[in-house]
N, C-alpha and C positions, 0 to 999 in steps of 0.2 A: 452471543457467545460463539466462538469458532468452534467447530465439531472436531476436536483433535483427534479422538479415537477413529474417527473416519478417516481423517488425512493419513493418519499413522499406518491404518489397516491397508491402504493403496498403496502407500509408499512401500511398507513391508513386502508386497506382493510382486510389486513391477521394479523395485531398484535394484541395480546392478553396480556393485563395488567398482567396477573398471570405468564405468561411467562418470563416476563422481569426481567434479573438480571443485577447485578453490578460487576463491576472489580477494583481492585486498581491498582495504577500504577506498571508496571512489573509483573504483575500477569499473568499467563499462562492459555488461554482458548483452550483447545485441543477438536478438532471436527473429529479426526481419530478414527476407531474402533466404530462408531455408529452402533446400529440394522441395521438403513437403512439411507440413504443418507439424510444429513440435509441441512436446509439454515439458513444462519447466515445473521441477521440482526443489524446493529449498530444504534443504536437510537442516541448516544450523544458520543462525545470525537472522540480519535484516536487511533487506532491499527497498531501494526506492525506485517505482515505475514512474516514467516521464513519457509524454507525447512529443514524439519526434519532432513535429513539425514547429513547434513553438517551446520545447522544452518544459512543459507544463508539469509541475508535479501532480501526479493523479493521486498515488496513494503509497502510504510504505506497508510494507507486508514482513510480517514476521514467521519464523520457520515454526513448525511443520507446515508447509502449505503447497497446495499445487495450483497451477496456472495451464489453461491451454487444452483442458478435456474436452475440445469442442469440435466435431467433424464438420459441422455446418459452416463456421466462419473461423479464420483465422484470428484467434483473439489477440496476438502478438503481432499484427499488422500495424504498423505507425506507431510502434512503442519501443522504447528501450529500458535496460533495467541498469541501476546502479548499486554498487554493494556501498552497504552503509559503514559496516565495519567488515571483520574477515568473515566470509561465508562460504560454506559448502553447498553445492547443487548441483543437479542433473538435469541433462537434457534428453529427451528420447521422442522418436516418432510418435506422433497422437495416435496414428493407427495401431501400432503395438498398444501403447496405453489401453485404447478400449478394446482390444482383443484380449488383453489379460482381465480387465474388469468382467468382459461376457464369459469367457471361459470357466472365471473361477466364482462367478456368481456373486459379485461385489458391487450390484447396482445399487443397494441400499446405502452403501458407504458412499459411491459417487454421487447420490442424489442428495443426500446431506451436504455434500461439498458444493454441488450446484446450488443447492438452496442458498447456500452462506454467501456464494458467489453474487446471485440475485439480490440478496439483501445488501450487501456493499455495493452493488450498483446504484439501488434505489437511494440509499443513503448519500452517496456522492451526487445523484442527481437533485436530489432535494436540497442539498446543500450548496449549490450553485446557480440554480436557474432563476432567475426573476426577482433576485436579492438586492438589495441595495449595499453601498460600501460597509456600511456598518454592521449589517446582518451578517454579511460574508465573512468580517473579520470576529464577529461573536461567535458565529459557527464553528469557525477554524481555532479559535481559543479552544473551546470545549472540545474539538476533535484533538486537538493537541494534548491536552489535560488527559484524554482517556486513552493515550498512546502508551504502550510499554513503557516503564520508567526507564529500561536501558536507552530508550529514544528520546523521550521526552526531557529528561535530565541533561542533555547534550546537544539539542536543537535550538539554536536562536530562535525566538518565537517570531521576530521579523521576518528572517528569512523564510521560517516554514510557510506564513500566510503569504508572502510575495511569490514564492514559488507556486503555491497551490490557486493563486487568485490573479496574477497580473496585475493587482491594482499598483496604484503610483506610491512610490517609497513615503514620498513627504506627507501622503492622507494617510498611510498606516501608521508610520511613527507618530503623527498627531493624534491620532485616535487612541493608539496604546498609552501615550503619555498622559491623555485626560482620564482615561480609565486607573491607570496606576495612581495619578494625583488624588483621583475620588475615593481610592480604597477598593475599588472593583476587582482589581488584579493585583498580584504581588511577582514581580520581576527583579532579577538579580543578575547582573552582568550578562544581560540578553536573555535569560533562561526563564520560563516561564514557572513559577514556584506553587503559585496557588491561585485559584480564582475564589472568591469570595462571593460576590453574586452580580452577576452582570446584568445592566438594564436591560429591556427589551428594547427601547429606542434612544437614539444617541441625540 
């Protein structure tokens, strides 16, 4: 479960209304090549994070959330963000973010946010490494079903899997078709409506 209380505490402490920006659906938000490492705060909406080199979909994230609170590495290097719907966000220097956390004694809130980020990283790793084509599709079906309804009710299931795996479209469509015919999943106009029970093996 996302520690929203802790995210909100950090956002309240660091946010400056003069910095808050908005983005329209599908608008790109680039955090690379900044003069210094930056922290990204998503105030409202949903964004998708992609790997720049091959446009692989890494994750959808929903407000409230913060990325980039790391002084050791630039989390945003090699990544870009795309607004899924209209969003509001804020960008500030990571050093400023960490200074406020330190001076206001917000390390407990920060630690919960760090722990959540590590958990998400492990989930992403476990759902992509050393798996068969079917296992990748199975895990991403479950992942999509667990997304916020505002997202899962509008994302095409095959596009979601293709963007997150780079599998061949024909193979993905074949497996999705077989699962639908077998009654394991319910899809309506490309939208995943229900997972009944997915077989372990294909």
